[in-house]
MARLUM-845231 format. One record per residue: residue number from 0; residue in one letter; chain; x, y, z of N, C-alpha, C in turn. Coordinates in Angstrom, 1 decimal, decimal comma. Layout:
BEGIN
> NUM_A_A_X_Y_Z_X_Y_Z_X_Y_Z $
...
//
This chain:
BEGIN
> 0_M_A_-195,1_-56,1_-26,2_-194,1_-57,0_-26,7_-194,3_-57,3_-28,2 $
> 1_K_A_-195,6_-57,5_-28,5_-195,9_-57,9_-29,8_-195,5_-56,9_-30,9 $
> 2_D_A_-195,5_-55,7_-30,6_-195,1_-54,6_-31,5_-193,6_-54,6_-31,8 $
> 3_M_A_-192,8_-55,3_-31,0_-191,3_-55,3_-31,2_-190,9_-56,2_-32,3 $
> 4_F_A_-191,7_-57,2_-32,7_-191,4_-58,2_-33,7_-192,2_-58,0_-35,0 $
> 5_L_A_-191,5_-58,2_-36,1_-192,2_-58,1_-37,4_-193,0_-59,4_-37,6 $
> 6_S_A_-194,1_-59,2_-38,3_-194,9_-60,4_-38,7_-194,1_-61,3_-39,6 $
> 7_R_A_-194,5_-62,5_-39,8_-193,8_-63,5_-40,6_-193,9_-63,0_-42,1 $
> 8_S_A_-195,0_-62,5_-42,5_-195,1_-62,0_-43,9_-194,2_-60,8_-44,2 $
> 9_T_A_-194,0_-59,9_-43,2_-193,1_-58,7_-43,3_-191,7_-59,2_-43,3 $
> 10_Q_A_-191,4_-60,2_-42,6_-190,0_-60,8_-42,6_-189,7_-61,3_-44,0 $
> 11_W_A_-190,6_-62,0_-44,6_-190,4_-62,5_-46,0_-190,2_-61,4_-47,0 $
> 12_L_A_-191,0_-60,3_-46,8_-190,9_-59,2_-47,7_-189,5_-58,5_-47,7 $
> 13_C_A_-188,8_-58,7_-46,5_-187,5_-58,1_-46,4_-186,4_-59,1_-46,9 $
> 14_V_A_-186,6_-60,4_-46,6_-185,6_-61,4_-46,9_-185,5_-61,7_-48,4 $
> 15_V_A_-186,7_-61,9_-49,0_-186,7_-62,3_-50,4_-186,0_-61,3_-51,4 $
> 16_P_A_-186,3_-60,0_-51,3_-185,6_-59,1_-52,2_-184,1_-59,0_-51,9 $
> 17_F_A_-183,7_-59,2_-50,7_-182,3_-59,2_-50,3_-181,6_-60,4_-50,9 $
> 18_G_A_-182,2_-61,5_-50,8_-181,7_-62,8_-51,4_-181,5_-62,7_-52,9 $
> 19_L_A_-182,6_-62,1_-53,6_-182,5_-61,9_-55,0_-181,4_-61,0_-55,4 $
> 20_L_A_-181,2_-59,9_-54,7_-180,2_-59,0_-54,9_-178,8_-59,6_-54,8 $
> 21_M_A_-178,6_-60,5_-53,8_-177,3_-61,1_-53,6_-177,1_-62,1_-54,8 $
> 22_M_A_-178,1_-62,8_-55,3_-177,9_-63,8_-56,4_-177,6_-63,1_-57,7 $
> 23_T_A_-178,2_-61,9_-58,0_-177,9_-61,2_-59,2_-176,5_-60,7_-59,2 $
> 24_G_A_-175,9_-60,4_-58,1_-174,6_-59,9_-58,1_-173,5_-60,9_-58,2 $
> 25_C_A_-173,8_-62,2_-58,2_-172,9_-63,2_-58,3_-172,8_-63,8_-59,7 $
> 26_G_A_-171,6_-64,1_-60,1_-171,5_-64,9_-61,4_-171,3_-64,0_-62,6 $
> 27_S_A_-171,9_-62,9_-62,8_-171,8_-62,1_-64,0_-170,4_-61,7_-64,3 $
> 28_S_A_-169,6_-61,4_-63,3_-168,2_-60,9_-63,6_-167,3_-62,1_-63,8 $
> 29_D_A_-167,8_-63,3_-63,5_-167,0_-64,5_-63,7_-167,2_-65,2_-65,1 $
> 30_F_A_-167,9_-64,6_-65,9_-168,2_-65,2_-67,2_-166,9_-65,2_-68,1 $
> 31_K_A_-166,6_-66,4_-68,6_-165,5_-66,6_-69,5_-166,0_-67,4_-70,7 $
> 32_P_A_-165,4_-67,1_-71,9_-165,8_-67,9_-73,1_-165,1_-69,3_-72,9 $
> 33_K_A_-165,5_-70,2_-73,8_-164,9_-71,5_-73,7_-163,4_-71,4_-74,1 $
> 34_L_A_-162,6_-72,0_-73,1_-161,1_-71,9_-73,3_-160,6_-73,3_-73,5 $
> 35_A_A_-159,4_-73,4_-74,1_-158,7_-74,7_-74,3_-157,2_-74,4_-74,0 $
> 36_A_A_-156,5_-75,4_-73,5_-155,1_-75,3_-73,2_-154,3_-75,1_-74,5 $
> 37_V_A_-153,3_-74,2_-74,4_-152,4_-74,0_-75,6_-151,0_-73,9_-75,0 $
> 38_K_A_-150,1_-74,6_-75,7_-148,6_-74,6_-75,3_-147,9_-74,7_-76,6 $
> 39_G_A_-146,5_-74,5_-76,5_-145,7_-74,7_-77,7_-144,3_-74,3_-77,4 $
> 40_V_A_-143,5_-74,2_-78,5_-142,1_-73,8_-78,5_-141,9_-72,7_-79,6 $
> 41_V_A_-141,1_-71,7_-79,2_-140,8_-70,7_-80,2_-139,2_-70,8_-80,4 $
> 42_T_A_-138,9_-70,9_-81,7_-137,5_-70,9_-82,0_-137,2_-69,8_-83,0 $
> 43_M_A_-135,9_-69,3_-83,0_-135,5_-68,4_-84,0_-134,2_-69,0_-84,7 $
> 44_N_A_-134,3_-69,1_-86,0_-133,2_-69,8_-86,7_-132,8_-71,1_-86,0 $
> 45_D_A_-133,8_-71,9_-85,7_-133,7_-73,2_-85,2_-133,1_-73,3_-83,7 $
> 46_K_A_-133,0_-72,2_-83,0_-132,6_-72,1_-81,6_-133,7_-71,7_-80,7 $
> 47_P_A_-133,9_-72,3_-79,5_-134,9_-71,8_-78,6_-134,9_-70,3_-78,4 $
> 48_L_A_-136,0_-69,7_-78,3_-136,1_-68,2_-78,2_-136,7_-67,9_-76,8 $
> 49_P_A_-135,8_-67,5_-75,8_-136,3_-67,2_-74,5_-136,8_-65,8_-74,4 $
> 50_A_A_-137,6_-65,5_-73,4_-138,1_-64,2_-73,0_-138,8_-63,4_-74,1 $
> 51_V_A_-139,6_-64,1_-74,8_-140,5_-63,4_-75,7_-142,0_-63,7_-75,3 $
> 52_T_A_-142,9_-62,8_-75,7_-144,3_-62,9_-75,4_-145,0_-63,4_-76,6 $
> 53_V_A_-145,8_-64,5_-76,4_-146,6_-65,0_-77,5_-148,0_-64,6_-77,1 $
> 54_T_A_-148,7_-63,9_-78,1_-150,1_-63,5_-77,8_-151,0_-64,0_-78,9 $
> 55_F_A_-152,1_-64,6_-78,4_-153,2_-65,1_-79,3_-154,4_-64,2_-79,2 $
> 56_E_A_-154,8_-63,6_-80,3_-155,9_-62,7_-80,3_-157,1_-63,3_-81,0 $
> 57_P_A_-158,2_-63,6_-80,4_-159,3_-64,3_-81,0_-159,9_-63,5_-82,1 $
> 58_Q_A_-160,2_-64,1_-83,3_-160,7_-63,4_-84,5_-162,1_-64,0_-84,9 $
> 59_L_A_-162,8_-63,1_-85,6_-164,1_-63,6_-86,2_-163,7_-64,6_-87,2 $
> 60_A_A_-164,3_-65,8_-87,2_-164,0_-66,9_-88,1_-164,3_-66,5_-89,5 $
> 61_G_A_-163,3_-66,7_-90,4_-163,5_-66,5_-91,8_-163,3_-65,0_-92,2 $
> 62_S_A_-163,0_-64,2_-91,3_-162,8_-62,7_-91,6_-161,5_-62,5_-92,3 $
> 63_D_A_-161,5_-61,6_-93,3_-160,2_-61,2_-94,0_-159,5_-60,1_-93,2 $
> 64_T_A_-160,2_-59,4_-92,4_-159,6_-58,4_-91,6_-159,2_-58,9_-90,2 $
> 65_N_A_-158,2_-58,3_-89,6_-157,8_-58,7_-88,3_-158,5_-57,8_-87,3 $
> 66_G_A_-159,5_-58,4_-86,6_-160,3_-57,7_-85,6_-160,5_-58,6_-84,4 $
> 67_M_A_-160,0_-58,2_-83,3_-160,1_-59,0_-82,1_-161,6_-59,1_-81,6 $
> 68_I_A_-162,1_-60,3_-81,2_-163,5_-60,4_-80,8_-163,6_-60,9_-79,4 $
> 69_G_A_-162,5_-60,9_-78,7_-162,6_-61,4_-77,3_-161,3_-61,2_-76,6 $
> 70_G_A_-161,2_-61,7_-75,4_-159,9_-61,5_-74,6_-158,8_-62,3_-75,2 $
> 71_A_A_-157,6_-61,6_-75,2_-156,4_-62,3_-75,7_-155,8_-63,2_-74,6 $
> 72_S_A_-154,9_-64,1_-75,0_-154,2_-64,9_-74,1_-152,7_-64,7_-74,4 $
> 73_T_A_-151,9_-64,7_-73,4_-150,4_-64,5_-73,6_-149,6_-65,6_-72,8 $
> 74_G_A_-148,4_-65,7_-73,2_-147,5_-66,6_-72,5_-146,1_-66,1_-72,8 $
> 75_V_A_-145,2_-66,2_-71,8_-143,8_-65,8_-72,0_-142,9_-67,1_-72,1 $
> 76_T_A_-142,0_-67,1_-73,1_-141,2_-68,3_-73,2_-140,1_-68,4_-72,2 $
> 77_D_A_-139,8_-69,6_-71,8_-138,7_-69,9_-70,8_-137,4_-70,0_-71,6 $
> 78_A_A_-136,3_-70,5_-70,9_-135,0_-70,6_-71,5_-135,0_-71,6_-72,6 $
> 79_E_A_-135,9_-72,6_-72,7_-136,0_-73,6_-73,7_-137,0_-73,1_-74,8 $
> 80_G_A_-137,5_-71,9_-74,8_-138,4_-71,4_-75,8_-139,9_-71,9_-75,6 $
> 81_K_A_-140,1_-72,6_-74,5_-141,5_-73,1_-74,2_-142,4_-72,0_-73,6 $
> 82_Y_A_-143,7_-72,1_-74,0_-144,7_-71,2_-73,5_-146,0_-71,9_-73,2 $
> 83_E_A_-146,8_-71,4_-72,3_-148,1_-71,8_-72,1_-149,0_-70,6_-71,9 $
> 84_L_A_-150,1_-70,6_-72,6_-151,0_-69,4_-72,6_-151,8_-69,3_-71,4 $
> 85_V_A_-152,0_-68,0_-71,0_-152,9_-67,7_-69,9_-153,9_-66,6_-70,4 $
> 86_Y_A_-155,2_-66,9_-70,1_-156,2_-66,0_-70,6_-156,1_-64,6_-69,9 $
> 87_N_A_-156,7_-63,6_-70,5_-156,5_-62,2_-70,0_-156,9_-61,9_-68,6 $
> 88_D_A_-157,6_-62,8_-67,9_-157,9_-62,6_-66,5_-156,7_-62,8_-65,6 $
> 89_G_A_-155,6_-63,3_-66,2_-154,3_-63,5_-65,5_-154,3_-64,8_-64,6 $
> 90_R_A_-155,4_-65,5_-64,6_-155,4_-66,7_-63,7_-155,7_-68,0_-64,4 $
> 91_T_A_-156,5_-67,9_-65,5_-156,9_-69,1_-66,1_-156,1_-69,5_-67,3 $
> 92_K_A_-155,6_-70,7_-67,3_-154,7_-71,2_-68,5_-155,6_-71,4_-69,7 $
> 93_G_A_-155,1_-71,1_-70,8_-155,8_-71,4_-72,1_-156,1_-70,1_-72,9 $
> 94_A_A_-156,7_-70,4_-74,1_-157,1_-69,4_-75,0_-158,5_-69,7_-75,5 $
> 95_V_A_-159,2_-68,7_-76,0_-160,6_-68,8_-76,5_-160,6_-69,8_-77,7 $
> 96_V_A_-161,5_-70,7_-77,7_-161,6_-71,7_-78,8_-162,0_-71,0_-80,0 $
> 97_G_A_-161,3_-71,2_-81,1_-161,6_-70,6_-82,4_-160,3_-70,1_-83,1 $
> 98_E_A_-160,5_-69,2_-84,1_-159,3_-68,7_-84,8_-158,7_-67,5_-84,1 $
> 99_H_A_-157,3_-67,5_-84,2_-156,5_-66,5_-83,6_-155,5_-65,9_-84,5 $
> 100_L_A_-155,2_-64,6_-84,3_-154,0_-63,9_-84,9_-152,9_-64,1_-83,8 $
> 101_V_A_-151,7_-64,4_-84,3_-150,6_-64,7_-83,3_-149,6_-63,6_-83,5 $
> 102_R_A_-149,1_-63,0_-82,4_-148,0_-62,0_-82,4_-147,0_-62,5_-81,4 $
> 103_I_A_-145,7_-62,3_-81,8_-144,6_-62,7_-81,0_-143,7_-61,4_-80,8 $
> 104_V_A_-143,5_-61,0_-79,6_-142,7_-59,8_-79,3_-141,7_-60,0_-78,2 $
> 105_S_A_-140,7_-59,2_-78,1_-139,7_-59,3_-77,0_-140,4_-59,0_-75,7 $
> 106_A_A_-140,1_-59,8_-74,7_-140,8_-59,7_-73,4_-140,0_-58,7_-72,5 $
> 107_S_A_-138,8_-58,5_-72,8_-138,0_-57,6_-72,0_-137,0_-56,9_-72,8 $
> 108_G_A_-136,4_-55,8_-72,2_-135,4_-55,0_-72,9_-134,1_-55,0_-72,0 $
> 109_G_A_-133,0_-54,8_-72,7_-131,7_-54,6_-72,0_-131,4_-53,2_-71,7 $
> 110_G_A_-130,2_-52,9_-71,5_-129,7_-51,5_-71,3_-129,8_-51,2_-69,8 $
> 111_P_A_-129,4_-49,9_-69,5_-129,4_-49,5_-68,1_-130,7_-49,6_-67,4 $
> 112_A_A_-131,8_-49,3_-68,1_-133,1_-49,3_-67,5_-133,6_-50,7_-67,1 $
> 113_G_A_-133,0_-51,7_-67,8_-133,4_-53,1_-67,5_-132,7_-53,7_-66,3 $
> 114_G_A_-131,6_-53,0_-65,8_-130,9_-53,5_-64,6_-129,9_-54,6_-65,0 $
> 115_A_A_-129,2_-55,1_-64,0_-128,1_-56,0_-64,2_-128,6_-57,4_-64,8 $
> 116_G_A_-129,8_-57,8_-64,4_-130,3_-59,1_-64,8_-131,2_-59,0_-66,1 $
> 117_A_A_-131,2_-57,9_-66,8_-132,0_-57,8_-67,9_-131,6_-58,7_-69,1 $
> 118_V_A_-132,6_-59,1_-69,8_-132,3_-59,9_-71,0_-132,4_-59,0_-72,2 $
> 119_A_A_-131,4_-59,1_-73,1_-131,4_-58,2_-74,2_-132,6_-58,4_-75,1 $
> 120_E_A_-133,2_-57,3_-75,6_-134,3_-57,4_-76,5_-133,9_-58,1_-77,8 $
> 121_V_A_-134,8_-59,0_-78,2_-134,5_-59,7_-79,5_-135,2_-59,1_-80,6 $
> 122_P_A_-134,5_-58,7_-81,7_-135,2_-58,1_-82,8_-136,0_-59,1_-83,6 $
> 123_I_A_-137,3_-59,1_-83,4_-138,1_-60,1_-84,1_-138,7_-59,4_-85,3 $
> 124_P_A_-138,7_-60,0_-86,5_-139,2_-59,4_-87,7_-140,7_-59,0_-87,6 $
> 125_P_A_-141,1_-57,9_-88,2_-142,5_-57,4_-88,1_-143,5_-58,4_-88,5 $
> 126_D_A_-143,1_-59,3_-89,4_-144,1_-60,3_-89,9_-144,6_-61,3_-88,8 $
> 127_Y_A_-143,9_-61,3_-87,7_-144,3_-62,1_-86,5_-145,0_-61,3_-85,4 $
> 128_N_A_-145,0_-59,9_-85,6_-145,6_-59,1_-84,5_-146,5_-58,0_-85,1 $
> 129_T_A_-146,0_-56,8_-85,3_-146,8_-55,7_-85,7_-147,5_-55,9_-87,0 $
> 130_S_A_-146,8_-56,6_-88,0_-147,4_-56,9_-89,3_-147,9_-58,3_-89,4 $
> 131_S_A_-148,1_-59,0_-88,3_-148,4_-60,4_-88,3_-149,7_-60,8_-89,1 $
> 132_N_A_-149,7_-61,8_-89,9_-150,8_-62,4_-90,5_-150,9_-63,9_-90,1 $
> 133_M_A_-150,1_-64,3_-89,1_-150,1_-65,7_-88,7_-151,4_-66,0_-88,0 $
> 134_K_A_-152,1_-67,0_-88,5_-153,4_-67,4_-87,9_-153,3_-68,9_-87,5 $
> 135_V_A_-153,9_-69,2_-86,4_-154,0_-70,6_-85,9_-155,4_-70,8_-85,4 $
> 136_K_A_-155,7_-72,1_-85,3_-157,0_-72,5_-84,7_-156,8_-73,1_-83,4 $
> 137_V_A_-157,6_-72,7_-82,4_-157,5_-73,3_-81,1_-158,7_-74,3_-81,0 $
> 138_D_A_-158,4_-75,6_-80,8_-159,4_-76,6_-80,7_-159,8_-76,8_-79,3 $
> 139_P_A_-161,1_-77,3_-79,0_-161,5_-77,4_-77,6_-160,8_-78,5_-76,8 $
> 140_T_A_-160,1_-79,4_-77,5_-159,4_-80,5_-76,8_-158,0_-80,2_-76,4 $
> 141_G_A_-157,4_-79,1_-76,7_-156,1_-78,8_-76,3_-155,2_-78,7_-77,5 $
> 142_N_A_-154,1_-77,9_-77,4_-153,4_-77,5_-78,6_-151,9_-77,4_-78,3 $
> 143_T_A_-151,1_-77,7_-79,3_-149,7_-77,4_-79,3_-149,4_-76,6_-80,6 $
> 144_H_A_-148,9_-75,4_-80,5_-148,6_-74,6_-81,6_-147,1_-74,1_-81,4 $
> 145_D_A_-146,2_-74,6_-82,3_-144,8_-74,2_-82,3_-144,6_-73,2_-83,4 $
> 146_F_A_-143,7_-72,2_-83,1_-143,5_-71,2_-84,1_-142,0_-71,1_-84,4 $
> 147_K_A_-141,7_-71,2_-85,7_-140,3_-71,2_-86,1_-140,0_-69,8_-86,8 $
> 148_I_A_-139,3_-68,9_-86,1_-139,0_-67,6_-86,7_-137,7_-67,7_-87,5 $
> 149_V_A_-137,7_-67,2_-88,7_-136,5_-67,1_-89,5_-136,2_-65,6_-89,6 $
> 150_A_A_-135,0_-65,3_-89,2_-134,5_-63,9_-89,2_-133,1_-63,8_-89,7 $
> 151_E_A_-132,9_-62,7_-90,5_-131,5_-62,5_-90,9_-130,7_-62,0_-89,7 $
> 152_M_A_-129,5_-62,6_-89,7_-128,6_-62,2_-88,6_-127,8_-61,0_-89,0 $
> 153_T_A_-127,8_-59,9_-88,1_-127,1_-58,7_-88,4_-125,9_-58,6_-87,5 $
> 154_Q_A_-124,8_-58,1_-88,0_-123,6_-58,0_-87,1_-123,1_-56,6_-87,1 $
//
């Protein structure tokens, strides 16, 4: 009967490494930088701009070049042009604390591929998206950043 059971020291040799293995697997994938809440309103020619995506890309502080140094945060404007940023994990509200490059692009497109409920794509000037140099600072205590887009109306 005695041979069927492991000694107390042998049991500890099996349990301790297993426990350490379990602890090292926890937490590392949950690492997030310090985030702060960010919200605001986007307007175009003084009218609320619905269905556009606002993206904050964290930048190296004081850098003249635009180079992302962490996960971006995005938000889509509602019918009143209001947005609230969500970190790139898709669950956590906010943006990385520090300096950001901001881009604003149409969130959806119209036409046959968009279906009957599609919102027409809004032509946003490149200075606000692909050629953007708009930079804002995200403070640890929470932030409101409104963006007023001025665009020539074409007919």
